[in-house]
N, C-alpha and C positions, 0 to 999 in steps of 0.2 A: 674431513678429519674435523673438528671442532679447536675452536681459537685459544691458545694457551690463554690460561688469565695470569692476568697481574698481578705483579708477586704483591705480595702484603705489604703496606708501610707498616712502618716499626717508630713508635712515636719514646720517643728517650724526656720524662719527664725528672728534671731538674728539683727534689725536694730536700733544701737545706738539712731539716731536723727527720729526715725518715726515710733517708738513702736515695735511690734514683732509682726511676721504675723503668726498667720496656715491658714494653705493650703492645699487642696488634692490634687490628680492627677487629679478631675473632674473642679476645678479650684476654689471653695469655696474657702471663703476668709474670715480672720475674722483677728481683733487688740485685742492684748493683754498689758497689763504692764508687764514690766519687773519679778516683782513676779508671778503676777498673770500666766503669760507663766511658771518660774518656777513649781510651784505650780501647774501643769494643765499637767506638767511631770511627776512629783511626782504621782498623785495622778494617773496615768495609769502605771507607776510601781509596786506602792502597789496591785490594781487589777490586776495584774502579767497580763495584756489588751496582747492579740496578734496581735494588732495594731501596723504595724513598725512604730515607730517615730524618727525621724532625725531633728538635730541641721544643721543648712546650714548659713555658714555666705553668704554676699553679695557680697565679693570676690572670694568666689569659693575657695579659698583656704584648705580650708577642708569642711570635710562631718562625722559628728556621727553619726553610724546608733543607735539606742535605741531600742532593743525586748524585750518581756516579759523576757527571760533568762539574762538582764545583772542587773548589781544591781540599787538599785534607787541612789545611787552617783556618776553615770554617766557622766552625763554634769559637776559636781565638780571637777573632777578628769581630764577630758578632758582642763580645766581649767589652772586644777597646772599641767599638763603637758604639761603644752606653752606658750610660751613666749608672747606678747602684743609688736607689734611692730607700730612703729608708726614714717608714713615716708614722710621725706617734702625734695625739690631740688627749682635749681634755685630760692633760697632767696633775691637775691642781694640787699643786706643790708636791706630788709624791713621786718627782721625778727621781731618784735617787734608788730609790727600785728598779730603776731600768737597767743598773747597771754601766755600764762602760761599750760604747758597739764605735761600732767600723763603719764604713763604706765610702761614697763618694759626695751623698747629697742626705743629709739629715733638716727635714721639714717638718715644724711643730704649727699645727693647725691651730692651736687658740687653746685656750682658758687653760695656758700655764698656772695661773695663781688660783688665792679663791677667796670668790667673795666673800663671805662669810668669819673666814677667821685668816686678817691680813695684815703684816706683817711691817714696820718700815725696812728690815732687812731682807723681803724676800725679793726684791728684780735683783741683787748682788745676787744670792745663793744661787737665780737660777743660770746665771751668768758663770758661773762660778763652773756649775755644773754641763752646761756648755763646754767651756772649756777643756773638760775634761774628755772631752767625747773626740775619736780619731775619725774626721772628716774635712773634705775638702773643700766641702761649703757648708754651713747651717743657716737656714732659713727661718724666719717666724711669722706669725702672723696675731694679733689677737683676739681675743675669742670676748665673750659675752660680761668672765669675769675678770678680767683684766682691767679693773679701773688704774693700776701703776702705769700705763701700756695709755691709755685715754687722758690721764690727767697729764704728762706729756707733749698730748697730741699736736699741739699748738710750737712746739719750739722741733728744730729743721737737725738738733743732734741724731745721732743710733743712743738708743736705749743701751744698746749692749755694744760689751767691744770684742763680744766671741760669735756673733752673732748678726744675722743681715737681720733688720726687723723690715717687713714688707706691709707699706698703707697705702694700698690702690698705688702698686710701686711695684714698675717691671725690673726684672732683673735678666741679665742672661748669663748663661755658661756654659763653656764648651760646646756652644751650640744649639743649646733646650733652653727656650725660652720661660721662664716663670712669671710669675702676676700672683700677687697676693692680696684681698680684701679682707676687711674682719667684718660685718655689718652682718647686724642680726635682726629678722623681724620681733612686734608682739613686744619684747622683751624692753617696758618705758624705762626701769626704774637700774636697768641694766648698762655695765658699757659697751661702746660702740652700737645706740641703738636705732636705728633710722626706720621713719616712717614710710610709706610704702611709693611714693614721688622718687619720697629719695633714692631707696632702694634702686630705680628703676631707674636714676641717671648715677646710682655706682655700677650698675654693672654694665649699665652702657659704656664706661671709661676701659672694657677687658677688650686688650689690644688681640685683632682677628689670628695673628699670628702666634697666640697661645699656646704652649705647647703643655705645660705644665699648668694647672689653675690650684687655687689655693685658697678657700674660703673656709669660717666657721662656722657658718648657715651650712644645711645641706639645700639641695634641688629639691621640689616639692614631689612628694612621689617614689623618690629614689634612696635610698638608705633612712629614713626620715621618721620610724612608726616608732612609737616612745612607747613605755612600759603600758599609758594610758590607752594606749590605740588612737593614739595623735598623732596627726603628721605636718609637725610646728616649720617644715622644709617653706621656703622661697618659692611661688610661682613665676613670680619676675626670673628668678635667677636660672628657673629651668632652659624659659625659653632663651637666653641668653646664652649658655652652656649648650644645646641644642644647637643651637645657630655656630658657634664659635667652633665644637668639633672640638678641643683640644684630647688629646693622645688621651693624659690622666686629668681627673675632676679630682683633690683630695682636699675634703672635708671633714669635722665632728661635729662635735656639740648637740645629738641623740646618739646620749650612751647606751641604751640599746638595742641601735640597729649596729655598729660596730659592725665590719667584711667587706666585701666590695664584690662588683656588680657590675657586668662588659651588658651597653645594648648603646645605640646610635652611635656603635663602632668609637665609644667611652668608655675610659678603662674607671670607672666610679670607684670611691673609700672613701668608707667612712673608718677614719683614722682613731676614732675616739679607744683611750687608752680603758678608761675607767668603767669598769664592770660593773652595775647598780645591783646585778641578781647576788652575787658573793662578796662582794668589796674589792676583789683581788684589779693588779691591768691586768691588762691584756698586750698581750705580746704586738711590739712594733710590725709595721705594714712594709716589707719590702719588697720591691720591683723594680724591673730595668723601663729606660728610657732611653730608643734613639738618637743619635747627637747628629745625623744626618737629616 
């Protein structure tokens, strides 16, 4: 007699904007509301089914495998043991268009300001917008448009009251190690320009234990293709990041390559909000990072 076929894996894809999709390895799919999806998980656990059940986020940052041997609270433990990151960048003083957001940690990857249309009140306006957001923590770095922050570079005080500014700085929050650094190559007349030896020195400061790396420039060859077909990312940053292997590396700068990509075991995110194709802002990127 032929051996019985193994149970067909079931994947629960959490899609906040389009519903929650149930699919199996044969491509059969369906859509459930959030509570029906959670109830579906609970029923399978209560019946101690041997059908492997997994929770898979669209960003592919995490994959949680449920089997009959795991407790029913596995889904909720995953959310308790992780932080929801909301990542934005390259807003260029159009931050109000994003409205009010909620989550655990908000990250701005630089270019809050507009280098070519500056106003002395801009820094206060950005800080007031941060104050309206609903997060436990707001982290930000500068970009090449952020002269307002470069002008304060030699002061020790934080430029914002409602966000933590990182400049070659590590920050630990609930077991997750963040590191932020703003430097960019090539743009000698812009803020936070660094030449090649300086860039290598700056990247060498990134701690090996970094979980979430925040830079403004992308690594060379990863989500750095410009609308002119060029790759302005930094090859020395690519070497540094692949050596350290953080869980997440988020950046911006190259507007035409907004999106996410997982390679080398790292979740790379170009969080540039500005879409130069139509002038509108892209929505923020949401991703979870484990806290253990």
